[in-house]
All heavy atoms as a GROMACS GRO file, in nm:
protein
  530
    1MET      N    1 -11.742 -20.860   0.749
    1MET     CA    2 -11.634 -20.799   0.664
    1MET      C    3 -11.536 -20.753   0.774
    1MET      O    4 -11.558 -20.701   0.873
    1MET     CB    5 -11.699 -20.682   0.596
    1MET     CG    6 -11.600 -20.605   0.513
    1MET     SD    7 -11.697 -20.484   0.408
    1MET     CE    8 -11.558 -20.426   0.323
    2ALA      N    9 -11.402 -20.762   0.735
    2ALA     CA   10 -11.299 -20.743   0.821
    2ALA      C   11 -11.276 -20.598   0.828
    2ALA      O   12 -11.298 -20.514   0.737
    2ALA     CB   13 -11.171 -20.804   0.772
    3LYS      N   14 -11.245 -20.549   0.950
    3LYS     CA   15 -11.203 -20.407   0.974
    3LYS      C   16 -11.062 -20.377   0.916
    3LYS      O   17 -10.984 -20.463   0.916
    3LYS     CB   18 -11.219 -20.373   1.119
    3LYS     CG   19 -11.346 -20.377   1.174
    3LYS     CD   20 -11.348 -20.339   1.322
    3LYS     CE   21 -11.488 -20.354   1.380
    3LYS     NZ   22 -11.477 -20.311   1.525
    4ILE      N   23 -11.048 -20.254   0.866
    4ILE     CA   24 -10.918 -20.211   0.800
    4ILE      C   25 -10.799 -20.242   0.883
    4ILE      O   26 -10.696 -20.285   0.849
    4ILE     CB   27 -10.933 -20.070   0.760
    4ILE    CG1   28 -10.812 -20.061   0.655
    4ILE    CG2   29 -10.920 -19.980   0.864
    4ILE    CD1   30 -10.829 -20.107   0.528
    5GLU      N   31 -10.809 -20.218   1.026
    5GLU     CA   32 -10.693 -20.237   1.109
    5GLU      C   33 -10.663 -20.387   1.129
    5GLU      O   34 -10.558 -20.421   1.176
    5GLU     CB   35 -10.720 -20.172   1.237
    5GLU     CG   36 -10.838 -20.220   1.318
    5GLU     CD   37 -10.966 -20.139   1.301
    5GLU    OE1   38 -10.979 -20.064   1.214
    5GLU    OE2   39 -11.063 -20.183   1.368
    6GLN      N   40 -10.749 -20.474   1.093
    6GLN     CA   41 -10.721 -20.624   1.106
    6GLN      C   42 -10.656 -20.676   0.977
    6GLN      O   43 -10.613 -20.784   0.979
    6GLN     CB   44 -10.856 -20.698   1.136
    6GLN     CG   45 -10.905 -20.660   1.264
    6GLN     CD   46 -11.048 -20.729   1.297
    6GLN    OE1   47 -11.116 -20.767   1.200
    6GLN    NE2   48 -11.083 -20.743   1.426
    7ILE      N   49 -10.655 -20.600   0.865
    7ILE     CA   50 -10.596 -20.655   0.743
    7ILE      C   51 -10.449 -20.619   0.735
    7ILE      O   52 -10.420 -20.497   0.756
    7ILE     CB   53 -10.675 -20.582   0.620
    7ILE    CG1   54 -10.817 -20.630   0.626
    7ILE    CG2   55 -10.605 -20.642   0.494
    7ILE    CD1   56 -10.902 -20.558   0.523
    8PRO      N   57 -10.363 -20.708   0.738
    8PRO     CA   58 -10.220 -20.671   0.729
    8PRO      C   59 -10.187 -20.603   0.604
    8PRO      O   60 -10.246 -20.637   0.500
    8PRO     CB   61 -10.142 -20.806   0.736
    8PRO     CG   62 -10.244 -20.927   0.704
    8PRO     CD   63 -10.378 -20.853   0.725
    9SER      N   64 -10.108 -20.489   0.604
    9SER     CA   65 -10.078 -20.416   0.497
    9SER      C   66  -9.973 -20.492   0.406
    9SER      O   67  -9.880 -20.568   0.457
    9SER     CB   68  -9.999 -20.297   0.538
    9SER     OG   69  -9.957 -20.221   0.432
   10ARG      N   70 -10.000 -20.479   0.277
   10ARG     CA   71  -9.908 -20.548   0.178
   10ARG      C   72  -9.786 -20.455   0.152
   10ARG      O   73  -9.689 -20.500   0.076
   10ARG     CB   74  -9.987 -20.580   0.055
   10ARG     CG   75 -10.090 -20.695   0.080
   10ARG     CD   76 -10.187 -20.713  -0.031
   10ARG     NE   77 -10.112 -20.741  -0.151
   10ARG     CZ   78 -10.172 -20.732  -0.275
   10ARG    NH1   79 -10.298 -20.701  -0.290
   10ARG    NH2   80 -10.099 -20.752  -0.384
   11LEU      N   81  -9.796 -20.336   0.205
   11LEU     CA   82  -9.680 -20.240   0.172
   11LEU      C   83  -9.621 -20.212   0.306
   11LEU      O   84  -9.679 -20.211   0.413
   11LEU     CB   85  -9.746 -20.113   0.108
   11LEU     CG   86  -9.806 -20.132  -0.026
   11LEU    CD1   87  -9.858 -20.001  -0.072
   11LEU    CD2   88  -9.709 -20.178  -0.122
   12MET      N   89  -9.489 -20.161   0.297
   12MET     CA   90  -9.421 -20.117   0.414
   12MET      C   91  -9.369 -19.974   0.392
   12MET      O   92  -9.322 -19.947   0.286
   12MET     CB   93  -9.297 -20.204   0.441
   12MET     CG   94  -9.318 -20.352   0.471
   12MET     SD   95  -9.160 -20.434   0.482
   12MET     CE   96  -9.135 -20.425   0.650
   13SER      N   97  -9.380 -19.887   0.491
   13SER     CA   98  -9.321 -19.762   0.482
   13SER      C   99  -9.169 -19.771   0.483
   13SER      O  100  -9.108 -19.882   0.532
   13SER     CB  101  -9.364 -19.675   0.598
   13SER     OG  102  -9.304 -19.713   0.711
   14PRO      N  103  -9.104 -19.677   0.439
   14PRO     CA  104  -8.955 -19.678   0.450
   14PRO      C  105  -8.913 -19.698   0.590
   14PRO      O  106  -8.806 -19.764   0.617
   14PRO     CB  107  -8.907 -19.542   0.396
   14PRO     CG  108  -9.006 -19.503   0.289
   14PRO     CD  109  -9.143 -19.550   0.359
   15ASN      N  110  -8.979 -19.635   0.695
   15ASN     CA  111  -8.938 -19.661   0.835
   15ASN      C  112  -8.964 -19.802   0.868
   15ASN      O  113  -8.877 -19.860   0.945
   15ASN     CB  114  -9.030 -19.573   0.918
   15ASN     CG  115  -8.983 -19.429   0.913
   15ASN    OD1  116  -8.865 -19.390   0.882
   15ASN    ND2  117  -9.079 -19.338   0.959
   16GLU      N  118  -9.060 -19.868   0.823
   16GLU     CA  119  -9.087 -20.013   0.861
   16GLU      C  120  -8.989 -20.098   0.794
   16GLU      O  121  -8.940 -20.195   0.854
   16GLU     CB  122  -9.233 -20.056   0.817
   16GLU     CG  123  -9.339 -19.998   0.893
   16GLU     CD  124  -9.470 -20.023   0.836
   16GLU    OE1  125  -9.502 -20.006   0.714
   16GLU    OE2  126  -9.562 -20.074   0.912
   17ALA      N  127  -8.947 -20.063   0.663
   17ALA     CA  128  -8.856 -20.147   0.604
   17ALA      C  129  -8.714 -20.132   0.668
   17ALA      O  130  -8.637 -20.229   0.688
   17ALA     CB  131  -8.834 -20.112   0.456
   18ALA      N  132  -8.688 -20.008   0.715
   18ALA     CA  133  -8.560 -19.990   0.776
   18ALA      C  134  -8.552 -20.061   0.917
   18ALA      O  135  -8.448 -20.131   0.948
   18ALA     CB  136  -8.531 -19.832   0.805
   19PHE      N  137  -8.660 -20.067   0.998
   19PHE     CA  138  -8.671 -20.127   1.110
   19PHE      C  139  -8.661 -20.284   1.099
   19PHE      O  140  -8.582 -20.349   1.165
   19PHE     CB  141  -8.804 -20.102   1.182
   19PHE     CG  142  -8.823 -20.170   1.318
   19PHE    CD1  143  -8.758 -20.112   1.425
   19PHE    CD2  144  -8.905 -20.276   1.333
   19PHE    CE1  145  -8.776 -20.179   1.553
   19PHE    CE2  146  -8.915 -20.342   1.446
   19PHE     CZ  147  -8.850 -20.296   1.568
   20ALA      N  148  -8.729 -20.337   0.995
   20ALA     CA  149  -8.726 -20.478   0.963
   20ALA      C  150  -8.588 -20.532   0.929
   20ALA      O  151  -8.558 -20.654   0.968
   20ALA     CB  152  -8.830 -20.515   0.856
   21THR      N  153  -8.515 -20.457   0.854
   21THR     CA  154  -8.376 -20.488   0.814
   21THR      C  155  -8.261 -20.443   0.903
   21THR      O  156  -8.146 -20.485   0.885
   21THR     CB  157  -8.349 -20.438   0.678
   21THR    OG1  158  -8.356 -20.293   0.672
   21THR    CG2  159  -8.454 -20.484   0.572
   22THR      N  160  -8.291 -20.352   0.997
   22THR     CA  161  -8.199 -20.296   1.085
   22THR      C  162  -8.097 -20.213   1.002
   22THR      O  163  -7.981 -20.180   1.050
   22THR     CB  164  -8.118 -20.386   1.176
   22THR    OG1  165  -8.026 -20.469   1.097
   22THR    CG2  166  -8.215 -20.476   1.256
   23MET      N  167  -8.134 -20.153   0.888
   23MET     CA  168  -8.054 -20.069   0.807
   23MET      C  169  -8.124 -19.934   0.805
   23MET      O  170  -8.243 -19.909   0.825
   23MET     CB  171  -8.043 -20.121   0.666
   23MET     CG  172  -7.972 -20.258   0.660
   23MET     SD  173  -7.953 -20.313   0.490
   23MET     CE  174  -7.890 -20.462   0.505
   24SER      N  175  -8.046 -19.833   0.769
   24SER     CA  176  -8.097 -19.693   0.743
   24SER      C  177  -8.176 -19.668   0.629
   24SER      O  178  -8.156 -19.750   0.528
   24SER     CB  179  -7.991 -19.595   0.758
   24SER     OG  180  -7.905 -19.600   0.642
   25LYS      N  181  -8.269 -19.579   0.625
   25LYS     CA  182  -8.333 -19.555   0.495
   25LYS      C  183  -8.249 -19.522   0.387
   25LYS      O  184  -8.268 -19.559   0.261
   25LYS     CB  185  -8.462 -19.456   0.528
   25LYS     CG  186  -8.564 -19.505   0.621
   25LYS     CD  187  -8.674 -19.397   0.639
   25LYS     CE  188  -8.628 -19.280   0.704
   25LYS     NZ  189  -8.743 -19.174   0.724
   26PRO      N  190  -8.154 -19.431   0.402
   26PRO     CA  191  -8.064 -19.393   0.290
   26PRO      C  192  -7.988 -19.512   0.234
   26PRO      O  193  -7.969 -19.530   0.118
   26PRO     CB  194  -7.967 -19.287   0.358
   26PRO     CG  195  -8.050 -19.229   0.468
   26PRO     CD  196  -8.130 -19.342   0.525
   27LEU      N  197  -7.952 -19.610   0.322
   27LEU     CA  198  -7.872 -19.726   0.275
   27LEU      C  199  -7.970 -19.815   0.196
   27LEU      O  200  -7.932 -19.862   0.094
   27LEU     CB  201  -7.815 -19.810   0.402
   27LEU     CG  202  -7.750 -19.929   0.361
   27LEU    CD1  203  -7.633 -19.904   0.262
   27LEU    CD2  204  -7.697 -19.996   0.483
   28LEU      N  205  -8.095 -19.840   0.245
   28LEU     CA  206  -8.193 -19.904   0.174
   28LEU      C  207  -8.212 -19.851   0.033
   28LEU      O  208  -8.224 -19.920  -0.065
   28LEU     CB  209  -8.323 -19.930   0.245
   28LEU     CG  210  -8.322 -20.000   0.374
   28LEU    CD1  211  -8.459 -20.011   0.438
   28LEU    CD2  212  -8.267 -20.145   0.345
   29ARG      N  213  -8.233 -19.721   0.021
   29ARG     CA  214  -8.251 -19.659  -0.100
   29ARG      C  215  -8.128 -19.676  -0.195
   29ARG      O  216  -8.140 -19.706  -0.312
   29ARG     CB  217  -8.271 -19.508  -0.090
   29ARG     CG  218  -8.304 -19.434  -0.219
   29ARG     CD  219  -8.438 -19.487  -0.268
   29ARG     NE  220  -8.469 -19.407  -0.393
   29ARG     CZ  221  -8.520 -19.456  -0.491
   29ARG    NH1  222  -8.552 -19.592  -0.499
   29ARG    NH2  223  -8.541 -19.384  -0.604
   30ALA      N  224  -8.010 -19.657  -0.143
   30ALA     CA  225  -7.889 -19.681  -0.222
   30ALA      C  226  -7.881 -19.821  -0.273
   30ALA      O  227  -7.850 -19.841  -0.392
   30ALA     CB  228  -7.762 -19.642  -0.140
   31MET      N  229  -7.913 -19.917  -0.187
   31MET     CA  230  -7.901 -20.056  -0.220
   31MET      C  231  -8.009 -20.094  -0.337
   31MET      O  232  -7.984 -20.169  -0.413
   31MET     CB  233  -7.935 -20.150  -0.099
   31MET     CG  234  -7.801 -20.139  -0.004
   31MET     SD  235  -7.833 -20.241   0.148
   31MET     CE  236  -7.860 -20.406   0.083
   32SER      N  237  -8.130 -20.029  -0.319
   32SER     CA  238  -8.229 -20.053  -0.424
   32SER      C  239  -8.183 -19.998  -0.557
   32SER      O  240  -8.215 -20.056  -0.657
   32SER     CB  241  -8.365 -19.998  -0.385
   32SER     OG  242  -8.364 -19.860  -0.383
   33LEU      N  243  -8.121 -19.882  -0.551
   33LEU     CA  244  -8.063 -19.819  -0.685
   33LEU      C  245  -7.961 -19.909  -0.750
   33LEU      O  246  -7.941 -19.914  -0.868
   33LEU     CB  247  -8.013 -19.676  -0.669
   33LEU     CG  248  -8.119 -19.571  -0.628
   33LEU    CD1  249  -8.054 -19.441  -0.584
   33LEU    CD2  250  -8.215 -19.557  -0.736
   34GLU      N  251  -7.891 -19.985  -0.670
   34GLU     CA  252  -7.785 -20.082  -0.717
   34GLU      C  253  -7.837 -20.215  -0.742
   34GLU      O  254  -7.762 -20.305  -0.786
   34GLU     CB  255  -7.676 -20.091  -0.598
   34GLU     CG  256  -7.592 -19.956  -0.575
   34GLU     CD  257  -7.498 -19.983  -0.445
   34GLU    OE1  258  -7.490 -20.086  -0.398
   34GLU    OE2  259  -7.439 -19.882  -0.422
   35GLY      N  260  -7.956 -20.238  -0.725
   35GLY     CA  261  -8.031 -20.364  -0.752
   35GLY      C  262  -8.007 -20.460  -0.641
   35GLY      O  263  -8.024 -20.591  -0.660
   36LYS      N  264  -7.963 -20.429  -0.527
   36LYS     CA  265  -7.932 -20.510  -0.414
   36LYS      C  266  -8.037 -20.524  -0.305
   36LYS      O  267  -8.026 -20.588  -0.202
   36LYS     CB  268  -7.795 -20.469  -0.350
   36LYS     CG  269  -7.689 -20.478  -0.436
   36LYS     CD  270  -7.560 -20.423  -0.369
   36LYS     CE  271  -7.431 -20.431  -0.469
   36LYS     NZ  272  -7.316 -20.389  -0.389
   37PHE      N  273  -8.148 -20.456  -0.332
   37PHE     CA  274  -8.261 -20.438  -0.241
   37PHE      C  275  -8.390 -20.424  -0.330
   37PHE      O  276  -8.375 -20.355  -0.426
   37PHE     CB  277  -8.241 -20.340  -0.129
   37PHE     CG  278  -8.349 -20.346  -0.019
   37PHE    CD1  279  -8.330 -20.444   0.077
   37PHE    CD2  280  -8.447 -20.259  -0.006
   37PHE    CE1  281  -8.433 -20.463   0.177
   37PHE    CE2  282  -8.548 -20.270   0.097
   37PHE     CZ  283  -8.534 -20.364   0.200
   38PRO      N  284  -8.506 -20.477  -0.280
   38PRO     CA  285  -8.630 -20.444  -0.364
   38PRO      C  286  -8.642 -20.288  -0.388
   38PRO      O  287  -8.624 -20.206  -0.304
   38PRO     CB  288  -8.734 -20.497  -0.267
   38PRO     CG  289  -8.680 -20.597  -0.191
   38PRO     CD  290  -8.534 -20.552  -0.167
   39GLU      N  291  -8.700 -20.264  -0.507
   39GLU     CA  292  -8.731 -20.131  -0.543
   39GLU      C  293  -8.850 -20.079  -0.487
   39GLU      O  294  -8.950 -20.158  -0.482
   39GLU     CB  295  -8.734 -20.125  -0.703
   39GLU     CG  296  -8.746 -19.975  -0.750
   39GLU     CD  297  -8.739 -19.969  -0.904
   39GLU    OE1  298  -8.693 -20.065  -0.967
   39GLU    OE2  299  -8.797 -19.878  -0.960
   40PRO      N  300  -8.859 -19.961  -0.428
   40PRO     CA  301  -8.996 -19.913  -0.375
   40PRO      C  302  -9.081 -19.871  -0.479
   40PRO      O  303  -9.056 -19.840  -0.588
   40PRO     CB  304  -8.937 -19.795  -0.290
   40PRO     CG  305  -8.813 -19.749  -0.362
   40PRO     CD  306  -8.747 -19.858  -0.416
   41LEU      N  307  -9.211 -19.865  -0.440
   41LEU     CA  308  -9.317 -19.811  -0.529
   41LEU      C  309  -9.340 -19.669  -0.505
   41LEU      O  310  -9.341 -19.624  -0.388
   41LEU     CB  311  -9.438 -19.890  -0.493
   41LEU     CG  312  -9.449 -20.031  -0.525
   41LEU    CD1  313  -9.576 -20.093  -0.462
   41LEU    CD2  314  -9.438 -20.072  -0.666
   42LEU      N  315  -9.370 -19.592  -0.595
   42LEU     CA  316  -9.407 -19.457  -0.587
   42LEU      C  317  -9.569 -19.460  -0.574
   42LEU      O  318  -9.631 -19.508  -0.672
   42LEU     CB  319  -9.376 -19.373  -0.714
   42LEU     CG  320  -9.402 -19.221  -0.701
   42LEU    CD1  321  -9.334 -19.164  -0.579
   42LEU    CD2  322  -9.362 -19.150  -0.832
   43ILE      N  323  -9.619 -19.422  -0.452
   43ILE     CA  324  -9.756 -19.443  -0.434
   43ILE      C  325  -9.832 -19.301  -0.412
   43ILE      O  326  -9.937 -19.304  -0.390
   43ILE     CB  327  -9.782 -19.527  -0.299
   43ILE    CG1  328  -9.718 -19.471  -0.180
   43ILE    CG2  329  -9.744 -19.666  -0.322
   43ILE    CD1  330  -9.756 -19.542  -0.052
   44GLY      N  331  -9.753 -19.194  -0.432
   44GLY     CA  332  -9.808 -19.065  -0.416
   44GLY      C  333  -9.696 -18.981  -0.485
   44GLY      O  334  -9.582 -19.010  -0.519
   45LYS      N  335  -9.717 -18.844  -0.485
   45LYS     CA  336  -9.623 -18.754  -0.550
   45LYS      C  337  -9.497 -18.750  -0.467
   45LYS      O  338  -9.388 -18.742  -0.525
   45LYS     CB  339  -9.687 -18.613  -0.547
   45LYS     CG  340  -9.789 -18.593  -0.657
   45LYS     CD  341  -9.840 -18.450  -0.664
   45LYS     CE  342  -9.953 -18.437  -0.767
   45LYS     NZ  343  -9.993 -18.296  -0.781
   46LYS      N  344  -9.505 -18.770  -0.346
   46LYS     CA  345  -9.381 -18.761  -0.258
   46LYS      C  346  -9.373 -18.878  -0.162
   46LYS      O  347  -9.313 -18.878  -0.046
   46LYS     CB  348  -9.370 -18.632  -0.190
   46LYS     CG  349  -9.356 -18.511  -0.272
   46LYS     CD  350  -9.342 -18.383  -0.188
   46LYS     CE  351  -9.322 -18.256  -0.285
   46LYS     NZ  352  -9.304 -18.138  -0.201
   47ARG      N  353  -9.436 -18.994  -0.199
   47ARG     CA  354  -9.444 -19.106  -0.103
   47ARG      C  355  -9.411 -19.236  -0.165
   47ARG      O  356  -9.457 -19.265  -0.280
   47ARG     CB  357  -9.590 -19.115  -0.055
   47ARG     CG  358  -9.617 -19.212   0.048
   47ARG     CD  359  -9.572 -19.180   0.168
   47ARG     NE  360  -9.628 -19.262   0.277
   47ARG     CZ  361  -9.573 -19.295   0.396
   47ARG    NH1  362  -9.468 -19.226   0.438
   47ARG    NH2  363  -9.624 -19.380   0.472
   48ILE      N  364  -9.324 -19.310  -0.104
   48ILE     CA  365  -9.286 -19.438  -0.147
   48ILE      C  366  -9.323 -19.543  -0.047
   48ILE      O  367  -9.340 -19.511   0.070
   48ILE     CB  368  -9.140 -19.446  -0.185
   48ILE    CG1  369  -9.054 -19.425  -0.066
   48ILE    CG2  370  -9.103 -19.353  -0.297
   48ILE    CD1  371  -8.908 -19.466  -0.081
   49ALA      N  372  -9.322 -19.670  -0.093
   49ALA     CA  373  -9.351 -19.778   0.002
   49ALA      C  374  -9.279 -19.895  -0.068
   49ALA      O  375  -9.257 -19.912  -0.189
   49ALA     CB  376  -9.501 -19.805   0.020
   50TYR      N  377  -9.242 -19.988   0.025
   50TYR     CA  378  -9.182 -20.122  -0.021
   50TYR      C  379  -9.289 -20.224  -0.012
   50TYR      O  380  -9.388 -20.228   0.071
   50TYR     CB  381  -9.065 -20.156   0.065
   50TYR     CG  382  -8.946 -20.069   0.051
   50TYR    CD1  383  -8.939 -19.956   0.138
   50TYR    CD2  384  -8.851 -20.092  -0.045
   50TYR    CE1  385  -8.829 -19.876   0.126
   50TYR    CE2  386  -8.744 -20.004  -0.056
   50TYR     CZ  387  -8.731 -19.892   0.030
   50TYR     OH  388  -8.627 -19.812   0.009
   51VAL      N  389  -9.284 -20.324  -0.113
   51VAL     CA  390  -9.378 -20.442  -0.104
   51VAL      C  391  -9.330 -20.531   0.002
   51VAL      O  392  -9.220 -20.579  -0.002
   51VAL     CB  393  -9.380 -20.504  -0.236
   51VAL    CG1  394  -9.460 -20.640  -0.236
   51VAL    CG2  395  -9.428 -20.418  -0.346
   52ARG      N  396  -9.416 -20.555   0.107
   52ARG     CA  397  -9.379 -20.631   0.214
   52ARG      C  398  -9.322 -20.769   0.187
   52ARG      O  399  -9.223 -20.812   0.239
   52ARG     CB  400  -9.501 -20.644   0.317
   52ARG     CG  401  -9.476 -20.723   0.446
   52ARG     CD  402  -9.583 -20.724   0.532
   52ARG     NE  403  -9.635 -20.594   0.575
   52ARG     CZ  404  -9.580 -20.512   0.670
   52ARG    NH1  405  -9.476 -20.562   0.726
   52ARG    NH2  406  -9.627 -20.392   0.692
   53ALA      N  407  -9.390 -20.842   0.090
   53ALA     CA  408  -9.341 -20.975   0.047
   53ALA      C  409  -9.203 -20.965   0.001
   53ALA      O  410  -9.127 -21.068   0.020
   53ALA     CB  411  -9.442 -21.035  -0.049
   54GLU      N  412  -9.174 -20.873  -0.088
   54GLU     CA  413  -9.029 -20.858  -0.135
   54GLU      C  414  -8.936 -20.832  -0.032
   54GLU      O  415  -8.815 -20.888  -0.035
   54GLU     CB  416  -9.032 -20.758  -0.249
   54GLU     CG  417  -9.116 -20.775  -0.376
   54GLU     CD  418  -9.120 -20.666  -0.464
   54GLU    OE1  419  -9.064 -20.550  -0.430
   54GLU    OE2  420  -9.179 -20.683  -0.567
   55VAL      N  421  -8.966 -20.745   0.063
   55VAL     CA  422  -8.867 -20.713   0.174
   55VAL      C  423  -8.841 -20.845   0.259
   55VAL      O  424  -8.734 -20.885   0.289
   55VAL     CB  425  -8.916 -20.601   0.258
   55VAL    CG1  426  -8.840 -20.577   0.384
   55VAL    CG2  427  -8.922 -20.473   0.173
   56GLU      N  428  -8.956 -20.914   0.294
   56GLU     CA  429  -8.948 -21.036   0.360
   56GLU      C  430  -8.875 -21.144   0.294
   56GLU      O  431  -8.794 -21.216   0.351
   56GLU     CB  432  -9.088 -21.085   0.407
   56GLU     CG  433  -9.148 -20.986   0.510
   56GLU     CD  434  -9.301 -21.026   0.537
   56GLU    OE1  435  -9.355 -21.113   0.465
   56GLU    OE2  436  -9.359 -20.971   0.631
   57ALA      N  437  -8.893 -21.162   0.163
   57ALA     CA  438  -8.812 -21.244   0.081
   57ALA      C  439  -8.670 -21.212   0.084
   57ALA      O  440  -8.579 -21.306   0.082
   57ALA     CB  441  -8.870 -21.256  -0.063
   58TRP      N  442  -8.625 -21.086   0.064
   58TRP     CA  443  -8.497 -21.040   0.080
   58TRP      C  444  -8.439 -21.082   0.217
   58TRP      O  445  -8.316 -21.131   0.219
   58TRP     CB  446  -8.496 -20.889   0.066
   58TRP     CG  447  -8.353 -20.829   0.054
   58TRP    CD1  448  -8.271 -20.825  -0.062
   58TRP    CD2  449  -8.269 -20.794   0.163
   58TRP    NE1  450  -8.154 -20.773  -0.028
   58TRP    CE2  451  -8.150 -20.744   0.122
   58TRP    CE3  452  -8.302 -20.769   0.303
   58TRP    CZ2  453  -8.052 -20.688   0.205
   58TRP    CZ3  454  -8.198 -20.721   0.378
   58TRP    CH2  455  -8.082 -20.686   0.328
   59ILE      N  456  -8.499 -21.062   0.323
   59ILE     CA  457  -8.453 -21.098   0.456
   59ILE      C  458  -8.429 -21.256   0.470
   59ILE      O  459  -8.323 -21.286   0.514
   59ILE     CB  460  -8.547 -21.043   0.563
   59ILE    CG1  461  -8.543 -20.902   0.571
   59ILE    CG2  462  -8.515 -21.108   0.702
   59ILE    CD1  463  -8.661 -20.840   0.652
   60ASP      N  464  -8.536 -21.325   0.414
   60ASP     CA  465  -8.526 -21.472   0.417
   60ASP      C  466  -8.402 -21.529   0.335
   60ASP      O  467  -8.338 -21.613   0.376
   60ASP     CB  468  -8.653 -21.541   0.352
   60ASP     CG  469  -8.766 -21.510   0.451
   60ASP    OD1  470  -8.751 -21.490   0.579
   60ASP    OD2  471  -8.880 -21.535   0.406
   61ALA      N  472  -8.368 -21.456   0.220
   61ALA     CA  473  -8.254 -21.482   0.138
   61ALA      C  474  -8.130 -21.462   0.222
   61ALA      O  475  -8.031 -21.547   0.204
   61ALA     CB  476  -8.257 -21.412   0.010
   62ARG      N  477  -8.122 -21.358   0.299
   62ARG     CA  478  -7.998 -21.328   0.371
   62ARG      C  479  -7.978 -21.431   0.475
   62ARG      O  480  -7.867 -21.491   0.493
   62ARG     CB  481  -7.993 -21.202   0.440
   62ARG     CG  482  -8.032 -21.069   0.348
   62ARG     CD  483  -7.922 -21.022   0.263
   62ARG     NE  484  -7.914 -21.101   0.142
   62ARG     CZ  485  -7.986 -21.091   0.035
   62ARG    NH1  486  -8.091 -21.026   0.036
   62ARG    NH2  487  -7.947 -21.162  -0.078
   63ILE      N  488  -8.082 -21.480   0.534
   63ILE     CA  489  -8.080 -21.579   0.641
   63ILE      C  490  -8.036 -21.710   0.577
   63ILE      O  491  -7.947 -21.784   0.629
   63ILE     CB  492  -8.215 -21.597   0.716
   63ILE    CG1  493  -8.235 -21.464   0.793
   63ILE    CG2  494  -8.215 -21.717   0.807
   63ILE    CD1  495  -8.380 -21.453   0.857
   64ALA      N  496  -8.096 -21.745   0.467
   64ALA     CA  497  -8.066 -21.868   0.393
   64ALA      C  498  -7.920 -21.871   0.349
   64ALA      O  499  -7.856 -21.973   0.364
   64ALA     CB  500  -8.162 -21.900   0.279
   65GLY      N  501  -7.870 -21.757   0.309
   65GLY     CA  502  -7.739 -21.744   0.265
   65GLY      C  503  -7.635 -21.773   0.371
   65GLY      O  504  -7.525 -21.827   0.349
   66ARG      N  505  -7.671 -21.731   0.496
   66ARG     CA  506  -7.584 -21.754   0.603
   66ARG      C  507  -7.572 -21.900   0.640
   66ARG      O  508  -7.468 -21.950   0.662
   66ARG     CB  509  -7.637 -21.681   0.732
   66ARG     CG  510  -7.556 -21.695   0.855
   66ARG     CD  511  -7.625 -21.638   0.977
   66ARG     NE  512  -7.735 -21.714   1.017
   66ARG     CZ  513  -7.802 -21.700   1.129
   66ARG    NH1  514  -7.771 -21.609   1.204
   66ARG    NH2  515  -7.907 -21.773   1.144
   67ALA      N  516  -7.693 -21.967   0.624
   67ALA     CA  517  -7.692 -22.113   0.659
   67ALA      C  518  -7.605 -22.192   0.550
   67ALA      O  519  -7.543 -22.296   0.582
   67ALA     CB  520  -7.837 -22.167   0.661
   68ALA      N  521  -7.604 -22.144   0.420
   68ALA     CA  522  -7.538 -22.215   0.316
   68ALA      C  523  -7.377 -22.180   0.321
   68ALA      O  524  -7.316 -22.259   0.266
   68ALA     CB  525  -7.592 -22.157   0.183
   69ALA      N  526  -7.344 -22.082   0.390
   69ALA     CA  527  -7.203 -22.037   0.387
   69ALA      C  528  -7.112 -22.133   0.474
   69ALA      O  529  -7.165 -22.209   0.552
   69ALA     CB  530  -7.183 -21.903   0.447
   0.00000   0.00000   0.00000
């Protein structure tokens, strides 16, 4: 059985999402409210997380868009 630290998380904290995109947490939140970035999940009373696959797909789309331009 795999140890928990060896299993990659399917969720990203706001800090991880900001680091991955090189954008600020407030900007990511504003973009998600505008439908321009994946919406975070409420995982606790005061805790949100982003779905890693959605953030990675968003990044991939930005990269693909650059190649198409």
